[in-house]
C-alpha positions as CSV (number, residue, x, y, z in Angstrom):
1,M,-2.1,-3.5,14.8
2,D,-1.3,-6.5,12.5
3,F,-0.2,-6.2,8.9
4,E,-0.9,-9.0,6.2
5,Y,0.2,-9.0,2.5
6,K,-2.4,-10.8,0.3
7,G,-1.1,-10.3,-3.1
8,G,-0.7,-7.7,-5.4
9,N,-1.2,-4.1,-3.8
10,C,-3.4,-5.6,-1.3
11,I,-2.1,-5.1,2.4
12,T,-4.6,-5.6,5.3
13,V,-4.4,-3.7,8.6
14,T,-6.5,-5.1,11.4
15,M,-7.1,-3.4,14.6
16,K,-9.1,-4.1,17.7
17,D,-12.6,-3.4,15.8
18,T,-11.5,-2.1,12.6
19,V,-9.9,-3.8,9.1
20,L,-8.5,-1.7,6.6
21,V,-8.4,-3.6,3.4
22,F,-6.3,-1.9,0.7
23,D,-6.7,-3.0,-2.9
24,G,-8.5,-5.9,-2.2
25,N,-9.4,-7.2,-5.6
26,L,-7.5,-10.0,-6.6
27,S,-9.2,-12.0,-9.0
28,T,-7.6,-10.2,-12.2
29,I,-4.4,-11.9,-10.5
30,G,-5.7,-15.2,-10.2
31,L,-6.9,-15.0,-6.6
32,K,-9.9,-14.5,-4.8
33,D,-11.1,-11.1,-4.1
34,V,-10.6,-10.4,-0.3
35,K,-14.1,-10.9,1.3
36,I,-15.3,-7.6,2.5
37,N,-18.5,-8.0,4.7
38,G,-19.3,-6.3,7.7
39,E,-19.3,-2.9,9.3
40,D,-16.1,-3.6,10.9
41,L,-14.2,-3.6,7.3
42,V,-13.5,-0.5,5.6
43,E,-12.4,-0.7,1.8
44,I,-9.6,1.7,0.6
45,V,-8.8,1.4,-3.0
46,T,-6.0,3.6,-4.8
47,Q,-7.9,3.1,-8.1
48,E,-11.7,3.4,-8.5
49,D,-11.9,0.5,-10.8
50,F,-10.1,-1.5,-8.1
51,V,-13.5,-1.3,-6.0
52,I,-15.1,-4.7,-4.9
53,G,-18.0,-2.6,-3.5
54,G,-21.0,-4.0,-1.3
55,S,-23.7,-2.2,1.1
56,D,-22.4,-3.5,4.6
57,H,-18.9,-1.5,4.5
58,I,-17.1,1.8,3.8
59,V,-15.7,2.2,0.5
60,I,-13.0,5.2,0.3
61,S,-12.0,5.4,-3.4
62,T,-11.1,9.1,-4.3
63,P,-8.6,12.0,-2.8
64,G,-10.0,13.8,0.0
65,E,-10.4,13.2,4.0
66,Y,-12.0,11.1,6.1
67,E,-12.9,10.3,9.8
68,V,-13.7,6.5,10.3
69,K,-13.9,5.2,13.6
70,N,-11.2,7.6,15.2
71,I,-8.8,6.7,12.0
72,S,-7.9,9.6,10.1
73,I,-7.6,9.2,6.4
74,K,-6.3,11.6,3.6
75,G,-6.6,10.7,0.0
76,I,-4.0,12.6,-2.3
77,S,-4.6,12.6,-6.2
78,A,-1.5,11.4,-8.1
79,K,-1.3,10.7,-11.7
80,R,-1.9,7.0,-12.8
81,L,1.4,5.1,-14.3
82,I,-0.9,3.8,-17.4
83,D,-3.4,6.4,-18.6
84,F,-4.7,6.2,-21.8
85,D,-6.6,9.2,-22.0
86,G,-5.0,11.5,-19.8
87,Q,-7.4,11.5,-17.0
88,E,-7.0,8.4,-15.1
89,R,-6.2,9.1,-11.7
90,S,-4.4,7.0,-8.5
91,T,-4.8,7.9,-4.6
92,I,-2.3,7.9,-2.4
93,Y,-3.4,7.4,1.2
94,R,-2.0,8.8,4.3
95,I,-3.6,7.0,7.4
96,R,-3.1,8.1,11.3
97,V,-4.2,5.6,13.7
98,G,-3.3,7.0,17.1
99,D,0.4,8.4,17.2
100,I,1.0,5.7,14.4
101,S,1.0,7.1,10.4
102,L,1.2,5.0,7.3
103,A,1.0,5.8,3.8
104,V,0.1,3.4,1.1
105,I,1.2,4.4,-2.8
106,G,-0.9,2.5,-5.5
107,H,0.4,2.3,-9.5
108,I,1.5,6.0,-9.8
109,A,3.4,8.0,-12.1
110,T,6.9,9.5,-11.0
111,P,8.4,12.1,-10.0
112,L,5.8,13.3,-7.2
113,S,5.7,17.0,-6.6
114,D,6.7,18.9,-3.5
115,D,2.9,19.4,-2.9
116,Q,2.2,15.6,-2.9
117,F,5.2,14.8,-1.0
118,E,4.1,17.3,1.7
119,A,0.9,15.8,1.8
120,I,2.5,12.7,2.2
121,G,4.2,14.2,5.4
122,V,6.3,12.6,7.9
123,V,5.1,8.8,8.3
124,D,5.9,6.0,10.1
125,I,5.3,3.1,7.6
126,L,5.4,3.4,4.1
127,V,3.7,0.6,1.8
128,V,5.0,0.7,-1.9
129,P,4.7,-1.6,-5.0
130,V,8.3,-2.1,-6.4
131,G,7.3,-4.7,-9.2
132,G,7.9,-2.3,-12.5
133,G,7.1,-3.6,-15.7
134,G,5.7,-0.5,-17.1
135,Y,2.9,-1.4,-14.7
136,T,3.9,-0.4,-11.5
137,L,6.9,1.5,-9.8
138,D,10.1,-0.3,-10.4
139,S,12.7,-0.7,-8.0
140,H,14.7,2.7,-8.8
141,Q,11.5,4.6,-8.9
142,A,10.1,3.1,-5.1
143,V,13.6,3.9,-3.6
144,E,13.3,7.3,-4.6
145,I,9.9,7.7,-2.8
146,V,11.2,6.0,0.1
147,N,14.2,8.3,0.7
148,K,12.3,11.3,-0.1
149,V,9.3,9.9,2.6
150,D,12.0,8.5,4.7
151,P,9.9,6.4,6.7
152,K,10.8,4.1,9.6
153,V,9.4,0.8,8.2
154,V,8.9,-0.1,4.7
155,I,6.7,-2.8,3.2
156,P,7.3,-3.7,-0.4
157,T,4.0,-4.8,-2.6
158,H,3.1,-5.8,-5.9
159,Y,6.5,-7.9,-6.9
160,A,6.9,-11.1,-8.9
161,D,5.2,-14.2,-7.4
162,K,4.8,-17.7,-9.0
163,D,1.4,-18.3,-8.3
164,L,0.1,-14.9,-9.5
165,N,-0.9,-13.9,-12.9
166,Y,-0.1,-10.5,-13.3
167,E,-1.4,-8.7,-16.5
168,V,2.7,-7.6,-17.2
169,P,5.3,-9.9,-15.6
170,Q,6.5,-8.3,-12.3
171,E,10.6,-7.9,-11.0
172,K,11.8,-10.2,-8.4
173,L,11.6,-8.9,-4.6
174,D,15.4,-8.5,-4.7
175,G,16.5,-5.7,-6.9
176,F,14.2,-3.5,-4.3
177,I,16.0,-5.4,-1.8
178,K,19.3,-4.6,-3.1
179,E,18.8,-1.1,-3.9
180,L,17.2,-0.2,-0.8
181,S,19.9,-1.4,1.1
182,A,17.7,-0.6,4.8
183,P,20.0,-1.4,7.7
184,Q,17.5,-3.8,9.0
185,H,15.4,-6.4,6.7
186,E,12.8,-8.9,8.5
187,T,10.7,-11.6,6.9
188,M,7.5,-12.8,8.6
189,A,4.0,-14.3,8.0
190,K,2.4,-11.4,9.8
191,W,3.7,-8.2,11.3
192,K,2.2,-7.0,14.4
193,I,2.6,-3.6,16.4
194,K,2.5,-4.2,19.7
195,N,1.9,-1.4,22.2
196,G,2.9,1.2,19.4
197,N,6.1,0.0,19.2
198,I,7.9,0.3,15.6
199,P,11.8,-0.1,14.6
200,Q,13.8,3.1,14.8
201,T,16.1,2.3,12.3
202,R,14.8,2.0,8.8
203,T,13.2,-1.5,8.5
204,L,12.2,-3.5,5.5
205,I,9.5,-5.8,6.5
206,E,9.1,-8.6,4.1
207,I,5.6,-9.8,4.7
208,N,5.2,-13.3,3.0
209,R,1.9,-13.7,1.2
210,T,-1.3,-15.1,2.9
211,A,-4.6,-16.2,1.7
């Protein structure tokens, strides 16, 4: 299982016969949208207006429970941080692949309820935006969620990047790194999980953005 960071809130998870693409619509921040072609790709978005779309792959954009190629996906409803009419929603995802579970957080308002945390449950890996600016979680809010979920691995997204044109200026990753104070911090171009082995001590995995 390989994890790559594409910018914004976009993470791709590549497995033997399936690729999960989270929030691959990157054109709004000055990048090309992730190419989503083929039956082996599953597009998963935390907001329905993030869908790239197409007719040759599966798209998951709403709360619910899904089974895709032996992958269990649960979408959990959450209030969107920027909500103009009181009805805008975001979706938190919990994904289980074999013995590994991960959760992906979007641009949500906090605090989360006990029911939402219960739905997320125990996960090995948490993907969480940290850039703040009133657009997404800031470092403090992100760390609160990390501490509540208590994953073994934390992958931060949506932080300042000189090559990206965020609608709202985002904070640098440094603030989140300092506040999280994870015992382990690793930086890499791609994170590979081999034979299901993941760190047993909380580890911040900083994945360098790739095109």
